[in-house]
TIDREN-58253 format. One record per atom (N, C-alpha, C): residue in three letters; x, y, z. Coordinates in steps of 0.001 Angstrom, whole numbers, plus 500000, padded with zeros to 6 digits. Layout:
<rs>
AlaXYZ
...
</rs>
This chain:
<rs>
Met662067924822791737
Met662992923275790996
Met665355922810791342
Lys664620922596791981
Lys666323922827792075
Lys667028922677791190
Lys668384923848791021
Lys669584923346789607
Lys670275922454789224
Gln670566921598788080
Gln670892920260788330
Gln672610921131788237
Gln673532920266789148
Gln675084920169789216
Gln675452919740787973
Ile676459920510787679
Ile677347919538786440
Ile678585919310787256
Asp678930917840787069
Asp680713917830786840
Asp681577918425785774
Ile681534919141785763
Ile682935920079785037
Ile684036919185784793
Glu684675918839786004
Glu686237917656785953
Glu685656916434784831
Ser684119915857784647
Ser683898914365783953
Ser683899914817782243
Leu683696916737781877
Leu683076916829780873
Leu684739916417780031
Glu683874916042778847
Glu685157916063777852
Glu685416918204777587
Ser686713917915777393
Ser687416919658777493
Ser687852919478776283
Leu687622921231775142
Leu688269921357774546
Leu688619922956774227
Asn689283923402773805
Asn690196924558774235
Asn689762924592772559
Val689168925836772896
Val689548926481770912
Val689792927752770733
Gly690959928432769640
Gly690924929734769395
Gly690296930264768512
Ile689712931701768811
Ile689016931935767857
Ile690371933502767053
Val690336932759765777
Val691413934095765012
Val690982934926763738
Gly692011935169762877
Gly691930936463762344
Gly691850937693761897
His691667938450760929
His691888939613760609
His690842940656761684
Ile692074942213762156
Ile691170942903763196
Ile690094943080762601
Asp688769943216763371
Asp687125943842762989
Asp686696943042761954
His686877941362761514
His686017940657761370
His684789940091761964
Gly685105940556763608
Gly684127939840763909
Gly683924938711765005
Lys685403938908765667
Lys686139937912765978
Lys685077937399767662
Thr685065938853768742
Thr685094938979769767
Thr683460939530769707
Thr682969939663768883
Thr680801939725768759
Thr680666937717768082
Leu681442937163767804
Leu680986935951767534
Leu681491934689768773
Leu682728935438770046
Leu682955934784771014
Leu681488934817772088
Gln681358935971772330
Gln680053937120772830
Gln678835935841772188
Arg678645935967770619
Arg677348934852770895
Arg677641933099771542
Leu678778932669771053
Leu679024931099771734
Leu678494931126772503
Thr679066932131773861
Thr679457932272775007
Thr678357933260776179
Gly678177934292775533
Gly677082935518776812
Gly677885935635777332
Lys679577935855776985
Lys680366936540777584
Lys680884937440776559
Phe681414938471777180
Phe681986939621776397
Phe684036939279777074
Ala684648938922775736
Ala686031939406776350
Ala686854940215776235
Asp686418941333775708
Asp687103942654775944
Asp687179943220777030
Thr688195943092778174
Thr687889943863779455
Thr689151944820779647
His690264944610778923
His690560945212779170
His690631946759779259
Ser690814947547779751
Ser690264949064779592
Ser690889950026777855
Glu692270949208777774
Glu692274950280776094
Glu691528949033775314
Glu691333947681775687
Glu690392947045774192
Glu689116948197774398
Leu688335948133775833
Leu686828948855775274
Leu686943950209775060
Lys688302950617774899
Lys688089952324774438
Lys688630952293772723
Arg689142951106772358
Arg689520951088770990
Arg688920950356770386
Gly688168949604771346
Gly687390948632769965
Gly687892947117769311
Ile689849946908770110
Ile690114945740769446
Ile690850944979770855
Thr690842943599770345
Thr691790942697771261
Thr692997943063771566
Ile693566943500772087
Ile694984943351772390
Ile695768942057773112
Lys694957942157774600
Lys695576941105775199
Lys694732939452775103
Leu694689938677775177
Leu694563937285775612
Leu692516937547775835
Gly691961936664775130
Gly690491937186776257
Gly690080936003776295
Tyr689619935358777742
Tyr689301934682777986
Tyr687350934297777839
Ala686949933048777417
Ala685659932722777581
Ala684843931112777826
Asp684016930910778433
Asp684044929324778462
Asp682534929582778140
Thr682238928164778139
Thr680440927474777742
Thr680508926652778022
Ile679359926058778439
Ile679082924062778270
Ile678178924699777578
Ile678148923197776270
Ile676795922953775517
Ile676086921512775545
Lys675051921823775946
Lys674083920992776329
Lys673252920214775349
Asn672999919145775111
Asn671845917909773916
Asn670722918738774302
Lys669881918062773198
Lys668184918525773161
Lys667874918327774475
Lys667967917228775377
Lys667244916926776449
Lys667628917576777573
Gly669341918343777563
Gly669550919536778445
Gly670692918829778908
Glu671129918068778736
Glu672421917355779748
Glu673562917923779100
Ala674510918504779384
Ala676184918956779361
Ala676577917878778892
Ile677480918342778040
Ile678074917018776831
Ile679027917760776148
Arg680185918633776649
Arg680996919018776674
Arg681157920461776835
Tyr682939920373777330
Tyr683224922111778310
Tyr684267922467776640
Ile683718924077776451
Ile684787924649775468
Ile685606925819776440
Ser686693926080776116
Ser686729927238776494
Ser687337927742775350
Phe687098928650775007
Phe687647929879773910
Phe689108930852774376
Val690093930783773376
Val690756931798773655
Val690256932958772695
Asp690625934101772799
Asp690447934939771705
Asp691730936213771118
Ala692388935547769964
Ala693005935853769852
Ala693465937237768972
Pro694421938275769463
Pro694011940112768400
Pro694339939498767156
Gly694222940190766447
Gly694181940459764603
Gly694602940903764294
His695274942325765229
His695965943551764610
His697361942241763943
Glu698203943625762826
Glu699125943041762913
Glu700447943023763707
Met700319944794764827
Met701548944172765667
Met701284943429766891
Leu700223942276766920
Leu700272941509767921
Leu700384940605767868
Met701197940078766463
Met700876938633766294
Met701646937470767345
Ala702952937804768167
Ala703532937452769332
Ala702574936931770248
Thr701221937836770406
Thr700495937232771240
Thr699538935890770730
Met699077936449769605
Met698423935907768377
Met698804934320768440
Leu700628933647768853
Leu701225932516768612
Leu701414932118769888
Ser700609933535771152
Ser700946932377772607
Ser699648931695772787
Gly698256932137772555
Gly696929932028772284
Gly697367930468771068
Ala698000930256770209
Ala697447929550769142
Ala698079927952770501
Ala699485928751771510
Ala699988927115771917
Ala699262926353772931
Met698236927148773067
Met696925926277774092
Met696090925863773610
Ile695787925936772262
Ile694292924859771291
Ile694706923932771372
Asp693087923151771113
Asp692947922175770328
Asp692412922307768974
Val691633923410769238
Val690768923746767341
Val690566925426767816
Ala691147925311766134
Ala690782926856765688
Ala689672926939764737
Ile689055928337765458
Ile688061929158764935
Ile688075929985764204
Ile688959930285762163
Ile689283931163761648
Ile687947932061760876
Val688137933352761686
Val686819934535761049
Val687010935369760112
Ile686299934485758932
Ile686571935804757487
Ile685053936450757642
Ala685445937392757311
Ala684383938774757034
Ala684032938561755799
Ala682229938174755497
Ala682102938527753649
Ala682113939306753093
Asn682330940572753873
Asn682047941922753330
Asn683294942165753487
Glu684198941782753345
Glu686137942962753518
Glu687206941328752863
Gly686573939864752740
Gly687330938662752648
Gly688989938415753175
Ile689360937549752549
Ile690702937429752942
Ile692198938196753100
Lys692654939220754024
Lys693404940091754737
Lys694588939353754573
Pro695540939966754911
Pro696741939712755352
Pro696909939053756686
Gln696447939813757402
Gln696042938693758974
Gln695842937409758632
Thr694490937303757509
Thr694078935656757613
Thr694783934989757248
Lys695851935227756365
Lys697026934300755769
Lys697781933931756979
Glu698264934768757919
Glu699106935301758430
Glu699091934213760285
His697799934227760051
His696670933268761428
His697270932297760722
Leu696889931826759392
Leu696712930386759374
Leu697807929247759152
Met699387931037758586
Met700130930033758939
Met701197929793760353
Ala700065930813761263
Ala701076930592762696
Ala700453929153763125
Leu698887929583762584
Leu698617927649762978
Leu699478926572762969
Gln699588926192761401
Gln700029925857760923
Gln701612925224761819
Ser702332926614761883
Ser703806926539762648
Ser703744926281764033
Lys702277925773764896
Lys701719925401766100
Lys700478923768765746
Lys700894923377764631
Lys700349921735764059
Lys699358922077764722
Ile698508923045764755
Ile696654923033765141
Ile695951923101763643
Asp695861921503763648
Asp694766921398761897
Asp693143920975762428
Lys692904920923763990
Lys691873921076763558
Lys690246922417763108
Ile690429922376762260
Ile689977924045762070
Ile688162924003761118
Ile687583924970762226
Ile686176925727761533
Ile686738927091760986
Ile686436926955759771
Ile685932928655759090
Ile685080928821759229
Val684667930157759341
Val683095930945760604
Val683287932378759079
Gln682548931903757924
Gln682479932952756824
Gln680920934304757498
Asn681939934792758104
Asn680794935758759124
Asn680443937253758308
Lys679421937906758902
Lys679226939327758545
Lys677763938978756974
Ile677514937939756709
Ile677010937066755786
Ile676034938660755581
Asp675104938579756751
Asp674060939616756890
Asp674342941171755736
Leu675638941348755300
Leu676283942787755056
Leu676500942737753695
Val676343941549752859
Val676747941149751560
Val675789940623750741
Thr674783940838749796
Thr674456940263748987
Thr674128938363748736
Lys673648937125748258
Lys673747936251748248
Lys675012935852746951
Glu674735936650746082
Glu676189936665744995
Glu677501936970745406
Lys677408937627746124
Lys678756938278747120
Lys679056937297748051
Ala678414936718748754
Ala678164935589749549
Ala679202934463748956
Leu678349933822748008
Leu679216932994747176
Leu680272933524746730
Glu680944934264745911
Glu681565934287745382
Glu682664934618746963
Asn682706934902747709
Asn683720935081748951
Asn683796933524749552
Tyr682619932607749345
Tyr682684931150749669
Tyr683486930797748949
Asn683485930967747311
Asn684657930112746750
Asn685827931109746654
Asp686062931846747267
Asp687638932895747375
Asp688781932376748852
Ile686902931476749408
Ile688049931488750750
Ile688314929830750349
Lys687749928421749598
Lys688016927551749339
Lys689183927570748488
Lys689139928321747599
Lys691168929317746388
Lys691982928691748008
Phe691479929507748044
Phe692691930054750049
Phe693053929415750870
Val692162928466751076
Val692910927163751611
Val693013926099751007
Lys693511926041749731
Lys693992924755749164
Lys695289924446749502
Gly695598923297750036
Gly696244923263749597
Gly697417923178750890
Thr696723923571752345
Thr696978924054753104
Thr696614922678754578
Ile696965923017755673
Ile696020921975756904
Ile694681922296757043
Ala694023923868756274
Ala692358924131756488
Ala691808923567754912
Glu692379922751754277
Glu692039922295752979
Glu690339921751753299
Asp690299920947753793
Asp688993920225754460
Asp688315920799755422
Ser688532922005756319
Ser687474923133757333
Ser686548923055756405
Ile685375922524757225
Ile684140923171756966
Ile683869924399757171
Ile683077925292756178
Ile682795926876755829
Ile681509926939756119
Ile681559927273757739
Ile680118927996757983
Ile679601929359758188
Pro678617929598757336
Pro678012930925756779
Pro677508931728758176
Cys678070933145758510
Cys677269932922759663
Cys677111934781759982
Ser676019934813760494
Ser676109936274761501
Ser676380936308761919
Ala677347936747762943
Ala677278936913764857
Ala676644938426765726
Gln676402939246764775
Gln675475940397765127
Gln674318939584764937
Gln673536939034764149
Gln672506938764763827
Gln672152937751764400
Asn672793937070765046
Asn672797935628766016
Asn672289934601764049
Val672940934589763625
Val672587933771762704
Val673386932262762441
Asn673518931167762587
Asn674229930334762631
Asn674889929903763259
Ile675246930464764509
Ile675758930261765481
Ile675137928715766417
Lys674945928426765886
Lys674090927270767099
Lys675022925798765952
Leu675399926124764976
Leu675702925290763530
Leu677368924812764193
Ile677689926389764691
Ile679518926222765165
Ile679797925285766304
Leu678389925827767396
Leu678610924587768332
Leu678574923425767835
Glu677180922542767076
Glu677191921222767098
Glu678633921005766121
Glu679434922068765659
Glu680110921399764973
Glu681408921216765804
Leu681854921765766716
Leu682238921702767940
Leu682181920506768840
Cys680803920057768628
Cys680646919088769817
Cys681341917612768672
Lys680979917674767127
Lys681620916607766671
Lys683199916462766727
Ile684047917512766549
Ile685495917459766948
Ile685639916157767578
Glu687191915583767725
Glu687408914488768371
Glu688306914982769135
Ile687878914689770834
Ile688986914698771824
Ile690547914078771762
Pro691330915401771552
Pro692361915017771845
Pro693046913643772665
Lys693882912691772183
Lys694679912270773075
Lys695272912955774300
Arg694749912582775507
Arg695469913312776538
Arg696328912605777543
Asp697754913315778066
Asp698476912513778657
Asp698665912870779610
Ile698164911811780848
Ile697953912255781961
Ile699107911903783269
Asp699801910654782606
Asp700442909945783616
Asp702536911001783930
Ser702441912047782608
Ser703799912824782447
Ser703552913297784062
Glu704856914033784234
Glu704935915193785056
Glu703675916011784818
Pro703427916796785218
Pro702785918112784969
Pro702985919705784297
Val703180920251783033
Val703537921011783141
Val702063922193782542
Phe702183923109782927
Phe701416923718783037
Phe702076925339781995
Ile701348925960781182
Ile701845926979780598
Ile700924928447780695
Val702052929321781431
Val700613930079782037
Val700931931670780475
Ala699787931919780578
Ala699116932602779457
Ala698974934492779885
Arg698443934402780807
Arg697655935704781936
Arg698421935417783048
Ser698786936725783572
Ser698594936807785517
Ser698089937657785982
Phe696989937706787156
Phe696349938660787564
Phe696040939074789353
Asp696407940364789910
Asp696243940243791356
Asp694154939782791020
Val693137938922791385
Val691838939401791188
Val691501940237792273
Asn691913940534793447
Asn691862941377794363
Asn691671942900794664
Arg690279943070794406
Arg689168944542794462
Arg689979945470795448
Pro690718947037795083
Pro690699947690795765
Pro690110948134797602
Gly690961947784798576
Gly690316948139799334
Gly690007946960800392
Thr690208945990799591
Thr689694944237800391
Thr690690944385801547
Lys690097943375802758
Lys690903943033804285
Lys691886942256803826
Ile693245942264804655
Ile693613941294804449
Ile694167940257804629
Asn693097940001805349
Asn691895938577806027
Asn691557937822805061
Asn690923938825803657
Asn690116938348802630
Asn691017938333801659
Leu692153938434801719
Leu692857938531800090
Leu692955937167799466
Ser692579937140798114
Ser693448935849797070
Ser694705936318796680
Gly695897934535797213
Gly696648934659796192
Gly696759935510795183
Gly697733935882793880
Gly698463935874792526
Gly697273934833791880
Val696709934634791027
Val696679933605789964
Val697194933830788816
Leu697503932596788049
Leu697766931704787594
Leu697068931112786239
Gly696458931807784794
Gly695932931646783810
Gly696890930847782588
Gly696295929712782697
Gly696861929260781305
Gly696162927599781209
Ala696936927080780611
Ala696488925532779875
Ala697760924324780833
Leu696485922855781470
Leu698086921973781197
Leu698037921240779812
Lys699312921328779833
Lys699625920502778665
Lys699821919357778911
Lys700110919247780263
Lys700107917328780069
Lys699959917065781440
Gly699813915705782384
Gly700035915168784013
Gly698838916027784702
Lys698834916205785708
Lys697589916690786868
Lys698099917875787681
Leu697185918063787898
Leu697686920030789142
Leu696703919137790128
Lys696881919245791351
Lys695223919238792481
Lys695757920217793212
Glu694762921062794229
Glu694660921823795118
Glu696053921311796022
Gly697168921603797156
Gly697664921596797697
Gly699045920712797363
Asp699361921300795714
Asp700168920530795113
Asp701602921902795619
Glu702626921573795836
Glu703712922536795947
Glu704575922453794149
Ile704610923378793907
Ile704712923821792942
Ile705969925021792224
Glu706737925062791124
Glu707829926029791188
Glu707202926420789696
Ile707744927933789096
Ile707601928650788075
Ile708334929152787266
Lys709056929285785987
Lys710415929499785786
Lys709895929654784296
Pro710861931382784227
Pro711542931134784476
Pro711880932598785773
Gly710596932813785786
Gly709654933349787214
Gly710255935107787227
Leu710738935033788032
Leu710530936704787897
Leu712248937434787925
Phe711583938751787045
Phe713096939317786683
Phe713647939912788103
Leu714837939682788356
Leu715180940596788870
Leu716645941167788209
Lys717715942441789422
Lys718573942931788951
Lys719494942978789854
Lys720537942695790036
Lys721358941774791096
Lys723325941807790815
Glu723319942805792081
Glu724663943104791113
Glu725197943538790065
Asn724387944613788971
Asn724390945141788346
Asn724657943302786738
Gln723857942542787460
Gln723015941918786123
Gln722104941782786569
Gln720992941145785377
Gln719718940803785332
Gln719337940099785459
Ile718849939440785892
Ile718916937552786377
Ile717160937324786688
Tyr716901935572785974
Tyr715866935422786598
Tyr715360934648787793
Gln714422934518788712
Gln714836933748789897
Gln713549932610789429
Glu713648931234789497
Glu712090930918790187
Glu711412930935790759
Ile710401930887790836
Ile709388930432792613
Ile709187929435793000
Lys708904929017794066
Lys708148928222794426
Lys706880928887795220
Thr705692928214795268
Thr704562927885795775
Thr704021927212795875
Lys702312926936796424
Lys701685925813796810
Lys700100926800796188
Val699989925899794984
Val698151925618794717
Val697276925917795918
Leu696454926484795507
Leu695360927208796968
Leu694308926363796481
Ala693927926592794676
Ala692662926248794674
Ala692480926295792727
Ile691524925348792364
Ile692183925912790923
Ile691247925582790100
Phe690123926513789625
Phe689013927079788349
Phe689030926527787305
Lys687889926260786666
Lys688084926400785103
Lys686478926873784983
Gly686627928292784391
Gly685141929118784565
Gly685248929620785762
Asn684368929691786331
Asn683936929799787823
Asn683438928559788540
Asn684066927503788413
Asn683388926261788634
Asn685428925872789431
Arg685470925407790350
Arg686129925163791630
Arg686506923642791879
Ile687769922802791019
Ile688053921978790811
Ile688780921931791952
Asn688914919665792674
Asn689914919217793027
Asn691190919395792228
Glu690971918468791097
Glu692213918515789930
Glu691800918898788856
Ala692936918817787801
Ala692743919762786983
Ala693614918537785880
Thr693197918266784372
Thr693556917772784245
Thr693557918513782732
Pro694788917669781543
Pro694713918898779687
Pro692803918764779597
Gly693005919646779101
Gly691681920249778434
Gly691090921372779254
Gly691112922081778470
Gly690106923979779243
Gly690870924555779446
Ser690492925952779789
Ser691616927178780698
Ser691401926425781621
Leu692288926825782890
Leu692505927023783458
Leu692670928289784793
Ala692557928760786049
Ala692943929489786234
Ala693335928524788228
Ile694666929406788318
Ile695701928770789139
Ile695487929654790535
Glu694785929328791345
Glu695417930037792804
Glu696289930179793663
Thr697705930725793876
Thr698133930273795373
Thr698588930999796179
Glu699741930404796408
Glu699971931540797787
Glu701269932695797395
Leu701147932850796595
Leu701987934031796001
Leu701770935699796473
Asp701948936387797056
Asp701870937816797364
Asp700958938173795881
Pro699799938436795533
Pro699535939138793649
Pro699915940059793365
Thr701055940908794503
Thr701589942391793452
Thr702828941176792479
Leu703466940264792939
Leu703820939367791945
Leu703257938902790454
Thr701800938773790806
Thr701372938553789424
Thr700563939250789382
Lys700602940452789638
Lys699211941463789115
Lys699982941686787010
Ser698531942328786707
Ser699377942931784854
Ser700606942321784092
Asp699612940577784729
Asp700408939662783109
Asp702185939510783706
Asn702555939947785263
Asn704210939726785375
Asn704583938069785061
Leu704070937211785746
Leu704046935632785161
Leu704139935218783843
Ser703440935899783435
Ser702997935237781973
Ser703797934673780994
Gly704098933686780316
Gly705191933282779379
Gly705912932388780462
Cys705798932399781569
Cys706249930969782927
Cys705220930339781955
Val706801928855783176
Val705818927512782936
Val705831927223784332
Val704839926382784383
Val704566925970786058
Val704288924374786177
Gly705278923882787338
Gly705483922253786960
Gly705409922035788495
Leu705566920604789458
Leu705671920034790671
Leu707516920335790773
Lys707240921065792246
Lys708521921325792720
Lys709998920397792661
Asp710791921527792160
Asp712282920794791537
Asp712117919574790552
Lys710525919905789446
Lys710492918765788517
Lys710962919626787193
Leu710762920981787293
Leu711136921781785199
Leu712342921682784930
Pro712685920789783816
Pro713656921572783765
Pro714508922385783996
Glu716156923290783407
Glu716591923961784269
Glu716523924860782933
Ile716456926398783400
Ile715400927697781896
Ile717505927541781620
Arg717264928345780481
Arg718262928340778990
Arg718104929654778857
Asp719626930343778362
Asp719141931064777530
Asp720522931070776295
Ile720493929834775850
Ile721096929165774963
Ile720077928244774308
Ile719648927859772965
Ile718705926990772407
Ile718923926705770981
Lys718211924912770881
Lys719036924661769334
Lys717580924102768852
Ile716938924703767874
Ile716136924660766883
Ile716316923886765652
Lys715363923083765552
Lys715455922464764190
Lys714085923624763420
Phe714679923970762070
Phe713859925175761748
Phe712652924899760065
Thr712228925652759733
Thr711564925584758396
Thr710797926920757694
Leu711597927065757015
Leu711276929124756603
Leu709896928766755330
Phe708367929630755760
Phe707556929849754178
Phe708871930193753021
Asn707497930067752156
Asn708289930619750780
Asn708392932307750729
Glu707182932664751366
Glu707031934121751210
Glu706647934613752672
Val706574935529753114
Val706236936778753726
Val704540936542754123
Phe704014936427755012
Phe702592936624755129
Phe702330937310756428
Gly701302938593755888
Gly700591939211756978
Gly701310941231756009
Val701746940745754830
Val702006941894754099
Val701653941276752634
Gln700748943527752051
Gln700386943399751192
Gln701470943176749409
Glu702299943395749872
Glu703444942953748670
Glu703649941726748789
Lys704501941072748120
Lys704863939497748105
Lys706456939540748319
Ile706474939485749358
Ile708423939482749550
Ile708963938098750426
Lys709933937590749647
Lys710372936255750132
Lys711002935899751202
Val711117935357751699
Val711709934824753133
Val713448934204752560
Asp714081935016753221
Asp715454934881752633
Asp716140933869753869
Ser717439933497753564
Ser717914932708754682
Ser717693933325755654
Ile718084932362756731
Ile718866933113757931
Ile719905933078758698
Lys720375934683758570
Lys721732934676758760
Lys722289934836759882
Pro723833934888759693
Pro724386934960761318
Pro724044935527762030
Thr724338935727763250
Thr724588937075764174
Thr722686938087764083
Glu722094937673763789
Glu720689938183763055
Glu719777938093764325
Leu718852939101764527
Leu717610938614765759
Leu716550938065765590
Leu716217937226765485
Leu715037936217765598
Leu713790936703766633
Leu712699936677766476
Leu711570936582767457
Leu711547935469767426
Leu710913934838768944
Leu710176933157768837
Leu709584933440769895
Asn708407932048769427
Asn707185931453770569
Asn707654930418770751
Ile708011930542772175
Ile707629928709772608
Ile706869928636773386
Asn705718928312773498
Asn704725927928774369
Asn703869929266774362
Thr704031929806775346
Thr703050931337775525
Thr704458932427775989
Ser706270931789775810
Ser706767932550776294
Ser707404932957774511
Ile707634934453774230
Ile707697935154773459
Ile709243935877774144
Thr710071935152772941
Thr712306935795773577
Thr712069936325772464
Ile713677937111772201
Ile714406937345771071
Ile715844936793771877
Gly715867936356770303
Gly717567935360770515
Gly718400935881769229
Thr719115935776768938
Thr720602935847768350
Thr721096934878767729
Val720849934759766406
Val721403933428765756
Val722332933569766007
Met723382932204766727
Met725501932125766655
Met725639930989766087
Lys724632929951765510
Lys725124928654764791
Lys724377928352763631
Ile724643928481762231
Ile723799927594761545
Ile724018927126761030
Lys723293925556760900
Lys723432924049760360
Lys722751923721759413
Glu722704923945758169
Glu721470922644757414
Glu720411923520757717
Asn719437922653758375
Asn717967923405759245
Asn718064923326760433
Glu719015923158760776
Glu719865923830762874
Glu719860924949763006
Ile719880926019763970
Ile720751927576764195
Ile720756926986765764
Glu721605927778766291
Glu721603927823767593
Glu720955929078767979
Leu720732929707769200
Leu720491931398769532
Leu721113931498770599
Lys721179932412770944
Lys721526932799772510
Lys720172934348772673
Leu719353934054773991
Leu718527934313773703
Leu718528935491775201
Arg717824936623774988
Arg717569937670776019
Arg717115937567776898
Ile715702936427776546
Ile714630936261777928
Ile714760934473778041
Pro715440934100778394
Pro715731932990779335
Pro713845931618778806
Val713997930943778637
Val712775930112778533
Val713019928596779714
Val711674927556779460
Val711958925962779858
Val711737925791778191
Gly712337925343777832
Gly711686924747776280
Gly711888922696776395
Phe710835921959776361
Phe711331920727776102
Phe710936920428774647
Lys712203918931774441
Lys712150918539773370
Lys710834918275772076
Gly710864919319771320
Gly709669918424770748
Gly708704919792770353
Asp708853920479771587
Asp707589921627771749
Asp708327923076770115
Asn706558923119770036
Asn706966923819767971
Asn706821925134768760
Leu707431925974767820
Leu707621927097768188
Leu707884928428766981
Gly707018929502766467
Gly706505929738765411
Gly708070931107765785
Ile708532931101763969
Ile710083932206763908
Ile709278933240763414
Ala710228934382764409
Ala709659935768763422
Ala710333936627762982
Arg710920937245761837
Arg711222938625761977
Arg710838940103761294
Asn712212940685762380
Asn711952942248761967
Asn711737942687760403
Ile710357943047759508
Ile710487943260758574
Ile709807945114758363
Gly710397945715758297
Gly710017946977758102
Gly709567947693759220
Gly710017947508760587
Gly709381947387762039
Gly708615946887762436
His707974946056761860
His707116944738762680
His707646943523762667
Trp707353942465763492
Trp707913940861763011
Trp706901940258762728
Arg707377939948761639
Arg706893938944760685
Arg707128937471760845
Leu706271936525760747
Leu705773934985760817
Leu706770934889759817
Ile708136934074759497
Ile708642933449758464
Ile708324932229758242
Gly708576931570759515
Gly708576930016760117
Gly708384929134760367
Trp708949928029761330
Trp708289927144762340
Trp709397926566762882
Gly709137925987763665
Gly710537924784764016
Gly710397924246765530
Glu710995923509766341
Glu711061922564767221
Glu711925923022768358
Val712139922371769002
Val713136922842770402
Val713983921229769715
Val714976921095770272
Val716050919832769468
Val715910919108771257
Ser716463919890772101
Ser716426918527773757
Ser716486919683773930
Asn716015918990775984
Asn715796919563776687
Asn716690920335777107
</rs>
């Protein structure tokens, strides 16, 4: 019997982030939801934790076997040292699954990740109470009530809580069903395209003949607009160069050779779902995430990169991600802050403060659009801790 072809481009798409404390079962859950293992980085396999953003996708079908929704999953690291990477993942998603292990309960990174979702204005949330096979019924109920208290008064207050055992494959179907109930966000397909780069790759295997080489690949999400094969594009801030004893960034111009949604090649991309874009670039330029954090647009259509940025900000009352209670102090002149704008991560020195606005001089320039959400972190005890969120004031 001939296998039915699925029109990926016409399917409703969602980007779903899986977040939570380290070792609460996020990557195993992702494997159950998609049949794919996202931790492929050599150090991840060795240490058993997620270090870089992992990706996997699945097509959800109804009882008749008809494809009804395409889901791209982003597996974000739970380790406290990798908060900035988690924020980059949050910039790409429509929906979040917060994983909380029933045998361990709510941990510092669980709280920090919930605040990170708030900073990125992600309010569609599913809570998975994982590892219920490791606790008694009474302990599971106690943990469930703890979760209800934890989310009260937050963006996740009304979120469904699904008891689950990813290891034993219990209630995985319920999570997929819940993902099908979520309303697809309104997509802006009429504006100029903006693609944010989360990963970049050289996909060629050693020994590949020159004629068979693939161009450099950019992985990420299309925030708005449309991209198609043959489009001439620019990548900013681009390549880091040293020129006449100065450190500068050089934008890159290239062409789209192919666009992939999962393993499916598509002619035209619209927002929704993770994408991979093959370009005409020398793959040495894109290997090892060399261009992660960049923004892609049509040639000569992106705003200029800037190393001074003005943002409106809101600070949390306390620092999350730590065991002890630490009050968030006011931002001070000349202090260093870590900012996450879309998938870019940079450090800025505070130049001016005016009520709830600050101006910063950035070490790594960014492409920031007016209204872009960002996370703000401060170095506390040798770790970057999320202390608030904000938005870019102007292009």
